[in-house]
C-alpha positions as CSV (number, residue, x, y, z in Angstrom):
1,M,-5.6,-15.8,-14.3
2,D,-7.9,-18.6,-15.4
3,N,-10.9,-18.4,-17.7
4,L,-13.5,-18.3,-14.9
5,H,-11.7,-15.4,-13.2
6,A,-11.5,-13.5,-16.5
7,G,-15.1,-14.2,-17.4
8,L,-16.3,-13.0,-13.9
9,M,-14.2,-9.8,-14.3
10,V,-15.7,-9.0,-17.7
11,A,-19.2,-9.7,-16.3
12,V,-18.7,-7.4,-13.3
13,I,-17.3,-4.6,-15.5
14,A,-20.2,-5.0,-17.9
15,L,-22.7,-4.9,-15.1
16,V,-21.1,-1.7,-13.6
17,T,-21.1,-0.1,-17.0
18,I,-24.7,-0.9,-17.6
19,L,-25.7,0.5,-14.2
20,L,-23.7,3.7,-14.6
21,R,-25.3,4.3,-18.0
22,G,-28.8,3.4,-16.7
23,I,-28.9,5.2,-13.4
24,P,-29.7,8.7,-14.9
25,F,-32.7,7.2,-16.7
26,I,-33.8,5.5,-13.5
27,V,-33.4,8.6,-11.4
28,F,-34.7,11.2,-13.9
29,G,-36.9,8.9,-16.1
30,G,-40.2,9.9,-14.6
31,R,-39.6,13.6,-14.7
32,K,-40.7,15.8,-17.6
33,K,-37.9,18.3,-16.9
34,T,-34.3,17.8,-16.0
35,P,-33.4,19.5,-12.7
36,A,-31.7,22.9,-13.0
37,F,-28.6,21.7,-11.1
38,I,-28.0,18.9,-13.6
39,V,-28.4,21.3,-16.5
40,Y,-25.9,23.6,-14.8
41,L,-23.4,20.8,-14.3
42,S,-23.7,19.8,-18.0
43,D,-22.8,23.3,-18.9
44,V,-19.8,23.9,-16.7
45,L,-18.2,20.4,-16.2
46,P,-16.6,20.1,-19.7
47,Y,-14.7,23.4,-19.1
48,A,-13.7,22.4,-15.6
49,I,-12.4,19.1,-16.8
50,M,-10.4,20.7,-19.6
51,G,-8.9,23.1,-17.1
52,M,-8.0,20.3,-14.8
53,L,-6.4,18.4,-17.7
54,V,-4.3,21.5,-18.6
55,V,-3.1,21.9,-15.0
56,Y,-2.4,18.1,-14.8
57,C,-0.3,18.2,-18.1
58,L,1.7,21.2,-17.1
59,R,2.3,20.4,-13.4
60,S,5.8,19.0,-14.0
61,V,7.1,21.6,-16.4
62,D,10.3,23.1,-15.1
63,I,10.8,26.5,-16.6
64,L,14.2,26.8,-14.9
65,K,15.8,23.9,-16.7
66,K,16.4,23.3,-20.4
67,P,14.2,23.2,-22.6
68,Y,12.4,25.8,-20.3
69,G,8.9,24.5,-21.1
70,L,9.2,25.6,-24.7
71,P,7.6,22.4,-26.2
72,E,4.6,22.8,-23.9
73,L,4.3,26.5,-24.6
74,I,4.5,26.1,-28.4
75,S,2.1,23.2,-28.6
76,G,-0.3,24.9,-26.1
77,L,-0.3,28.0,-28.3
78,A,-0.9,25.9,-31.3
79,V,-3.9,24.3,-29.7
80,V,-5.4,27.6,-28.7
81,L,-4.8,29.2,-32.1
82,L,-6.1,26.2,-34.0
83,H,-9.2,26.1,-31.9
84,L,-9.8,29.8,-32.4
85,W,-9.3,29.4,-36.1
86,K,-11.2,26.2,-36.9
87,R,-13.4,25.7,-33.8
88,N,-12.7,22.0,-33.9
89,T,-11.7,20.5,-30.6
90,L,-10.6,17.2,-31.9
91,L,-8.4,18.8,-34.6
92,S,-6.9,21.2,-32.1
93,I,-6.0,18.5,-29.6
94,A,-4.7,16.1,-32.3
95,L,-2.5,18.6,-34.0
96,G,-1.3,20.0,-30.7
97,T,-0.3,16.5,-29.6
98,I,1.5,15.9,-32.9
99,I,3.4,19.3,-32.6
100,Y,4.4,18.5,-29.0
101,M,5.6,15.0,-29.8
102,T,7.6,16.3,-32.9
103,L,9.2,19.0,-30.8
104,V,10.1,16.7,-28.0
105,Q,11.4,13.9,-30.2
106,T,13.3,16.0,-32.8
107,V,14.0,19.6,-31.7
108,F,14.5,19.6,-27.9
């Protein structure tokens, strides 16, 4: 890849990013109130995305073969308990990831 190609690629990526960030302001900029459907989506999409991520992460767990999904179960429970205790999503996910990687690398 030469410099011209790399520069054009960065320019296109930058333009698409700017457009994606600006389109909501262009579409809803003249309105005083955000449409109810958009407000509804902003309420439900984060939960739907988290649910999809959980399904995606656990889709290949085989509970019939060793380690029987134990690292996933233990780290998942840790994430839930940490979140219920501290109410900090970043902390829950980070410590759950650390617990999972520790279990996979050292225990199982």
